[in-house]
C-alpha positions in Angstrom: 147.1 9.7 82.0 148.7 6.7 84.8 151.2 9.3 85.8 148.5 11.1 87.5 148.0 8.3 90.0 151.9 7.3 90.2 152.3 8.5 93.9 156.1 9.2 93.1 155.1 11.8 91.0 153.6 14.1 94.4 155.6 15.1 97.8 154.3 15.7 100.9 153.4 19.5 101.3 152.1 20.7 104.4 150.4 23.6 102.7 148.0 21.1 101.1 146.7 19.8 104.0 144.3 22.9 105.0 143.1 22.9 101.4 142.5 19.0 101.0 141.1 19.2 104.6 138.2 22.2 103.7 137.5 20.7 100.0 136.7 17.5 101.5 134.6 18.7 104.2 132.7 20.9 101.8 131.9 17.7 99.6 130.3 16.2 102.7 128.7 18.9 103.8 127.3 19.3 100.5 126.0 15.9 100.3 124.8 16.0 104.0 122.4 18.9 103.6 121.2 17.2 100.3 120.7 14.0 102.0 118.2 16.1 104.6 115.9 17.1 102.5 116.2 16.0 98.8 113.7 17.8 97.7 114.4 21.4 99.3 115.6 23.9 96.3 118.0 25.5 98.8 119.3 22.4 99.5 120.0 21.4 96.1 122.0 24.5 95.6 123.6 24.4 98.3 125.0 21.1 97.1 125.8 22.4 93.9 127.8 25.1 95.5 129.4 23.0 98.2 130.7 20.3 95.3 132.0 23.7 93.1 134.1 24.8 96.2 135.1 21.2 96.9 136.9 20.9 93.5 138.2 24.0 93.4 140.2 23.3 96.8 140.7 19.3 96.2 142.1 20.4 92.9 144.6 23.2 94.4 145.8 20.7 96.8 146.6 18.3 94.2 148.6 21.0 92.5 150.6 21.6 95.8 151.6 18.4 95.9 152.4 17.6 92.2 156.5 17.4 92.1 156.3 18.0 87.9 154.9 21.9 86.4 153.1 20.2 83.7 151.1 18.2 85.9 150.3 21.1 88.3 149.2 23.1 85.6 146.8 20.1 84.5 145.1 19.8 87.8 144.8 23.6 88.2 143.0 24.1 84.5 140.9 20.8 84.3 139.8 20.0 88.0 140.3 23.1 89.9 139.2 25.6 87.3 136.2 23.8 86.8 135.0 24.7 90.5 135.9 28.0 90.1 134.1 28.4 86.8 130.9 27.5 88.4 131.3 29.1 91.6 129.6 32.4 90.2 126.4 30.8 88.6 126.2 29.0 92.0 126.3 31.6 94.1 123.9 33.5 91.8 121.6 30.4 91.9 121.3 30.5 95.6 120.7 34.1 95.8 117.4 33.9 93.9 116.2 30.3 95.4 116.6 32.3 99.1 114.8 35.1 98.2 112.4 34.0 95.9 113.5 35.8 92.4 114.0 32.6 90.4 111.1 33.8 88.2 112.0 37.6 88.1 115.8 36.7 87.2 115.1 33.5 85.8 117.2 34.4 82.2 119.8 36.7 84.2 120.6 33.5 86.3 120.0 30.8 83.5 123.0 33.1 81.4 125.4 32.3 83.7 126.0 28.7 83.7 126.8 28.9 79.7 129.0 32.2 80.4 131.0 29.5 83.4 130.9 26.8 81.0 132.5 29.1 78.2 135.1 30.5 80.6 135.9 26.6 81.6 136.4 25.5 77.9 138.5 28.2 77.1 140.5 27.8 80.2 143.9 27.5 78.0 143.8 31.2 77.1 142.9 32.2 80.7 145.2 29.9 82.9 148.7 30.1 81.1 151.1 28.7 83.5 152.3 28.2 87.1 154.6 29.8 89.1 156.7 28.4 92.2 155.9 30.1 95.6 156.9 29.2 98.9 153.8 27.0 99.2 154.1 25.1 95.9 152.8 25.5 92.4 150.5 28.5 91.9 148.5 28.9 88.5 149.4 32.0 86.7 146.6 34.1 84.6 147.0 35.9 81.2 145.7 39.2 81.1 142.5 37.8 78.8 141.4 36.3 82.4 140.7 40.0 83.0 137.2 39.1 81.4 136.7 36.2 83.7 137.5 38.4 86.7 135.1 40.9 85.4 132.1 38.3 85.3 133.1 36.9 88.8 133.0 40.1 90.4 129.6 41.0 88.7 127.9 38.0 90.1 128.9 39.2 93.4 127.9 42.5 92.5 124.4 41.6 91.9 124.0 39.5 94.6 124.6 41.6 97.0 122.4 44.2 95.3 120.0 41.5 95.8 120.3 40.9 99.3 120.1 44.6 99.9 116.8 45.4 97.9 115.0 42.4 99.5 116.1 43.3 103.2 113.9 46.6 102.4 110.9 44.6 101.2 110.8 42.1 103.9 108.4 43.1 106.7 108.8 39.6 108.8 112.1 40.1 111.5 112.9 36.6 111.9 113.1 36.3 108.0 115.0 39.8 107.6 117.4 38.3 110.0 117.9 35.1 108.6 118.3 37.0 105.1 120.8 39.3 106.8 122.8 36.6 108.3 123.1 35.0 104.8 124.5 38.3 103.3 127.1 38.7 106.3 128.3 35.2 105.4 128.5 35.7 101.7 130.5 39.1 102.5 133.1 37.1 104.3 133.1 34.1 102.0 134.1 37.0 99.1 137.2 37.8 101.2 138.4 34.5 99.4 138.8 36.3 96.7 142.3 37.3 97.5 143.5 34.1 95.9 143.6 35.8 92.8 146.1 37.8 94.1 149.0 35.0 93.5 147.6 34.4 90.0 148.9 37.7 88.8 152.3 38.2 90.8 151.2 39.1 94.2 153.0 36.8 96.7 149.9 36.5 99.2 149.2 33.1 100.6 146.0 32.2 99.1 144.2 31.7 102.5 140.5 31.9 100.7 139.7 28.3 101.8 139.1 29.8 105.6 136.4 32.3 105.1 134.9 30.3 102.2 134.3 27.3 104.0 133.5 29.1 107.4 130.8 30.6 105.4 129.8 26.7 104.5 129.9 25.4 107.6 127.5 28.4 108.7 124.9 27.7 105.8 125.2 23.9 107.0 124.1 24.8 110.2 121.3 27.3 109.3 120.2 24.8 106.6 119.8 22.0 109.2 118.6 24.2 112.3 116.4 26.4 110.8 115.7 25.0 107.3 116.6 28.3 105.7 113.7 29.9 104.2 112.0 26.7 103.6 108.6 27.2 105.5 106.4 23.8 105.3 103.3 22.9 107.2 105.3 20.7 108.9 108.0 23.1 110.2 105.6 25.8 110.7 103.4 24.2 113.1 106.5 22.4 114.8 107.9 26.0 115.3 104.9 27.3 116.7 104.1 24.1 119.0 107.8 24.8 120.2 107.8 28.0 121.0 104.8 28.1 122.5 105.0 29.9 126.2 101.9 27.7 127.6 102.2 24.3 128.3 100.8 22.0 125.8 99.6 18.1 125.9 98.2 16.2 123.3 96.1 12.8 125.2 95.3 9.7 122.7 92.3 7.9 122.7 93.6 5.8 125.5 93.9 8.3 127.6 97.9 8.1 127.3 100.4 10.9 126.7 101.4 11.0 123.2 102.8 14.9 122.8 104.4 17.4 125.1 106.3 20.3 124.3 109.3 22.0 125.9 107.6 24.4 128.0 105.7 21.2 129.7 108.8 19.5 130.4 110.4 22.4 131.9 107.2 23.1 134.1 106.9 19.8 135.1 110.5 18.7 135.7 110.1 15.7 133.3 112.1 15.1 130.1 110.1 14.3 126.8 110.7 10.5 127.2 109.7 10.0 130.4 106.1 11.8 129.6 105.2 10.2 126.3 103.1 7.1 126.7 102.2 7.6 130.2 98.8 7.9 131.4 97.1 11.4 131.6 96.4 10.6 135.7 100.4 10.9 136.5 100.0 14.5 136.0 96.9 15.6 137.7 96.4 15.8 141.5 92.8 16.5 140.7 90.6 17.3 137.7 91.7 15.3 134.2 91.0 16.1 130.5 88.9 12.7 130.4 86.8 13.3 133.9 86.8 16.8 134.2 83.3 18.7 134.2 82.2 18.8 130.3 84.7 16.6 129.1 81.8 13.7 127.9 80.2 16.5 125.9 83.8 17.8 124.7 84.4 14.5 123.3 80.8 14.1 121.7 81.2 17.6 120.2 84.7 18.7 119.8 83.7 21.8 121.4 87.0 23.7 123.7 86.3 23.9 127.4 88.1 25.7 130.1 88.7 24.7 133.7 91.0 24.9 136.7 93.4 21.8 136.9 96.4 21.2 139.2 99.4 19.7 137.2 101.4 17.1 139.8 105.6 18.0 139.1 108.4 15.1 139.2 109.0 16.3 142.7 105.1 15.8 143.4 104.8 20.1 143.6 101.3 20.7 142.7 100.6 23.6 140.0 97.7 25.7 139.6 96.7 25.9 135.5 94.0 27.2 133.5 93.0 24.3 131.3 91.7 24.6 127.5 90.8 21.2 126.0 89.7 20.6 122.3 88.6 16.7 121.3 90.0 15.6 117.7 88.1 13.0 116.0 88.8 11.4 112.7 86.1 11.3 109.2 84.5 8.5 110.9 83.9 10.5 114.3 85.9 8.3 116.3 87.9 10.2 119.2 91.8 10.3 117.9 92.9 12.5 121.0 92.7 15.5 122.9 94.6 18.7 122.7 95.2 20.6 126.2 96.7 23.9 126.6 97.8 24.9 129.9 98.9 28.3 131.5 100.1 28.6 134.8 98.1 30.2 136.8 100.6 31.6 139.5 102.7 33.3 136.7 98.8 35.1 135.5 98.8 36.5 139.1 102.0 37.1 139.0 101.5 39.0 135.9 98.6 41.0 136.9 100.1 41.6 140.7 103.5 43.4 138.5 100.5 45.0 135.9 99.0 46.3 139.1 102.1 47.7 140.8 103.3 49.2 137.1 100.2 50.8 136.7 100.5 52.7 140.3 103.8 53.7 139.3 102.6 55.0 136.1 100.1 57.1 137.7 102.7 58.4 140.6 104.9 59.3 137.8 102.3 61.1 135.7 101.0 62.8 139.0 104.7 64.0 139.3 105.1 65.0 135.9 101.8 67.1 135.8 103.0 69.1 139.0 106.4 69.5 137.3 105.2 71.5 134.4 102.7 73.2 136.7 105.5 74.5 138.7 107.7 75.7 135.5 104.3 77.6 134.5 104.2 79.1 137.8 107.8 80.0 137.2 106.9 82.2 134.0 104.3 83.7 136.0 106.5 85.0 138.5 107.6 88.2 136.3 104.2 88.9 135.4 102.8 88.6 139.0 106.1 90.7 140.3 104.8 93.5 137.7 101.0 93.2 138.8 101.9 93.2 142.7 104.1 96.3 142.1 101.5 99.2 141.6 99.3 98.2 144.4 102.4 97.4 146.4 104.2 101.0 145.6 100.3 102.9 146.3 100.1 101.1 149.6 103.7 102.1 150.7 103.1 105.8 149.3 99.8 106.3 151.2 101.3 104.5 154.2 104.5 106.9 154.4 102.1 110.2 153.5 100.1 109.3 156.9 103.1 108.2 158.6 104.7 112.0 157.8 101.4 113.7 158.8 101.6 111.5 162.5 104.9 113.1 163.1 103.7 116.5 162.8 103.8 118.4 166.1 100.3 120.2 164.8 98.8 116.9 164.1 95.0 117.1 164.9 92.1 115.1 164.9 91.2 116.8 161.6 94.2 115.5 160.6 93.6 111.9 161.2 90.0 112.4 160.0 90.9 113.7 156.4 93.5 110.4 156.5 90.9 108.2 155.8 90.7 108.1 152.7 94.3 107.3 152.4 94.0 104.2 154.8 90.9 103.0 152.3 93.4 103.4 149.5 95.6 101.1 151.3 92.9 98.7 152.3 91.6 98.3 148.7 95.2 97.9 147.3 95.9 95.3 149.9 92.9 94.0 148.9 94.2 93.8 145.4 97.3 92.4 146.3 95.6 89.4 148.4 93.5 88.5 145.1 96.3 88.2 142.8 98.3 85.7 145.5 95.2 83.9 146.3 94.8 83.2 142.4 98.2 82.4 141.8 97.9 79.7 144.6 94.9 78.1 143.3 97.0 77.6 140.4 100.0 76.3 142.0 98.2 73.7 144.5 98.5 70.1 143.9 94.8 68.7 142.8 95.4 65.0 144.1 92.2 64.8 146.2 89.9 67.1 143.7 87.5 65.2 142.1 86.0 66.3 139.1 82.6 68.6 139.2 80.5 70.6 137.1 82.5 73.9 135.9 81.8 77.2 134.0 84.9 77.4 131.7 84.2 81.3 130.8 84.8 81.6 134.9 88.1 79.4 134.7 89.3 81.5 132.0 88.7 84.5 133.5 90.4 83.5 136.7 93.3 82.4 134.5 93.2 85.8 132.9 93.3 87.6 136.0 96.9 86.2 136.9 98.4 86.5 133.3 96.4 89.2 132.0 98.9 92.0 133.1 101.7 89.8 131.3 100.1 90.0 127.8 99.7 94.3 128.4 103.4 94.5 129.0 104.2 92.7 125.9 101.9 94.6 123.9 99.7 91.8 123.2 96.0 92.8 122.6 93.6 90.3 124.2 90.1 89.8 122.7 87.7 87.9 124.5 84.7 86.1 122.2 82.9 84.0 125.2 79.5 82.7 124.5 77.4 83.7 127.0 75.1 80.6 127.7 78.1 78.1 127.3 77.5 74.7 128.6 79.2 73.5 131.5 81.8 70.7 131.3 82.8 67.9 134.1 86.5 68.6 135.1 89.5 69.7 137.7 89.5 73.4 137.8 92.8 73.7 138.8 94.0 71.2 136.0 92.2 73.3 133.1 93.5 76.5 134.4 96.7 74.9 134.2 96.2 73.8 130.8 94.8 77.6 129.6 97.8 78.9 131.0 100.1 77.0 129.5 98.6 77.5 126.0 98.2 81.6 126.7 101.9 81.7 127.8 103.1 79.9 124.3 101.1 82.8 122.5 102.7 85.3 124.2 106.2 83.8 124.0 105.4 83.0 120.3 104.7 87.2 119.5 107.8 88.8 121.1 107.0 91.9 119.4 103.4 91.9 120.2 100.2 91.0 118.4 97.0 89.8 119.1 95.4 86.7 121.1 91.7 86.1 120.6 90.2 83.6 123.4 87.0 82.1 121.8 84.1 79.8 123.2 81.3 78.2 122.0 78.8 75.5 122.1 79.0 73.0 119.6 75.2 71.4 119.0 73.5 68.1 117.9 72.6 68.3 114.6 69.2 66.5 115.5 68.4 68.0 119.1 70.3 71.1 118.9 71.3 70.5 122.5 74.8 71.2 123.3 77.1 68.1 123.2 80.6 69.8 123.4 82.2 72.9 124.6 84.8 74.3 122.3 87.8 76.3 123.4 90.0 78.2 120.8 93.3 80.0 121.5 94.2 82.2 118.3 97.6 84.1 118.1 99.1 86.1 115.4 102.4 85.0 116.5 105.5 83.2 114.3 103.6 80.0 113.5 105.2 76.4 114.1 106.7 74.5 110.8 105.1 70.9 109.7 108.1 68.9 111.0 107.5 70.2 114.3 103.8 70.2 114.4 104.6 66.3 114.6 106.4 66.6 117.7 104.4 69.5 119.6 102.7 67.2 122.1 105.9 64.9 122.9 107.3 65.1 126.5 110.5 67.5 126.3 110.2 68.7 122.9 110.3 72.2 122.5 111.2 75.0 120.0 112.2 77.4 122.7 115.6 77.8 123.9 116.9 75.4 126.5 116.6 78.3 129.4 113.0 79.0 128.4 111.4 76.0 128.0 111.1 72.7 129.8 109.4 71.1 127.0 106.5 69.4 128.9 103.9 72.0 129.0 101.8 71.1 126.0 102.9 67.5 126.5 101.3 67.5 130.2 98.3 69.9 128.7 97.8 67.4 126.4 97.4 64.5 128.6 95.0 66.4 131.1 92.8 67.0 128.0 92.6 63.7 127.3 91.9 62.5 130.7 88.9 64.7 130.5 87.8 62.8 127.6 88.8 65.9 125.7 90.7 66.2 122.5 93.4 68.8 122.0 94.4 69.9 118.3 96.9 72.6 116.8 96.6 74.2 113.1 99.4 76.6 112.4 101.2 78.4 109.6 104.7 79.9 109.6 104.6 83.5 109.9 100.8 83.9 110.6 100.1 82.6 113.7 98.6 79.5 115.5 95.4 77.9 116.7 95.3 75.5 119.4 91.6 74.3 119.9 90.1 72.3 122.8 87.3 70.0 122.8 85.5 69.1 126.4 82.2 67.0 126.5 79.5 69.2 127.7 77.2 68.8 130.8 74.0 67.3 129.3 71.2 70.0 129.9 68.0 68.9 131.8 64.8 70.6 131.2 
């Protein structure tokens, strides 16, 4: 045994330095983390894991440094492999502790340690010799060792599976991110498995100590910095206080500052050390939590008070704040201190100003979106309007040419002129018809920015809409059925906007019936059950078109979503229609069956009838 401590049995080997350094570092890290919180399970398990890695690497270093083959084999068998045998159980222990799976996987976890011990006690059968590589002596494994490798990688896979399953179940984002980081770190650490390759004759330099130690450093930082997954009341309070967006100050009964959070220091330009212990007066140009209005009552009953105060920064700048303060007492009723939370009023004013600006921009964007959808609908109406204008214009042209031809005849007389009056009347009638069509189209296309809501008749609005678009339905071989309630209650709204909605819905129905079909438009009052007075007006647009799939129904009112070809739809019509109906305090709903048709239902509040 004395030969193991004889320095002459070792030689300087530069390849031993990295593993010697990393092994020592892992041992120090494990002890340091454990000393920070000796009761935390994560810290305890990390110590076990760090010691396992440390023993493995230190044993490897001594094997590299050994001159004698037998001596190197002993270092590998009885020292280095002691760490290797218990790395899988300790990794599994760390996993179940971190993911809070200890109770559910208790027996699986406990079984890993006896298995690791059994492999260590039978190491002579696993590690049969050492072989010389350029970096020194290295252990040589027998075929029986494949059993150990299966155990090693099985533990690895089960650990990974636990992380994958847990990540799907964790709802808290910060916790999910922490577990994800540890999972990635473990993936990195298992790159260290390359160290098994030279044990089976593959001459790859065993650099596994590098990813393993990077993982160790990562975990050390995570445990110390974030107290990895160990949430105590003190930690929770400390985390909340130090991540508050508002300034927090705690004053003691002697009216001195006993605590501040980082936001306070950033706001006022002081360090924490410069504020702790100082009197409250140093921070306020006027007002004081002990002198402010209501402070005596606050100290008496512990109520929370809110009042305007002014902070005084280090460079004497005055910052207006909204100050909430509350007294804290002990069991005997003595004042322990006052907690004050202050919000920078300047930030609040800037926030309100920015919010108002954003709100105005949204309103303008919404108006532009409505207008874009309206112009798209006008474009779709163009073909139908052209057809509808073509007939009266053809009549006007024919009558005009007939009269002009008569005028050019030499025998044209007064009687001939009188007989032409009926053709002139036809020209006038057809011209008025064209004028009406154009006026209806202009009514629809004008932007109603300055128009205010007014009482309107839904039936009349529908008739005006159909006067523009009805001809298109005939051309597409669509049978229009109107079932409009005669005593329909009026609603409050903007005519042009609602006509835009009606046009969009009718055009959608038309495009869903490419081979013709039937469109039924129904209006009816919805009555109050007790008073039987109309409370709402319902408008149904029911077609016998192709229908809409359930998958598409969920996205039907989303902007730019369309089931039409790209050159035949913008995806804005229904989205804008939905918004217009919402602005009118109504609802727009859809029911559909593929191959049978679709019903779009508008419900609007009715104007209460008096008398």
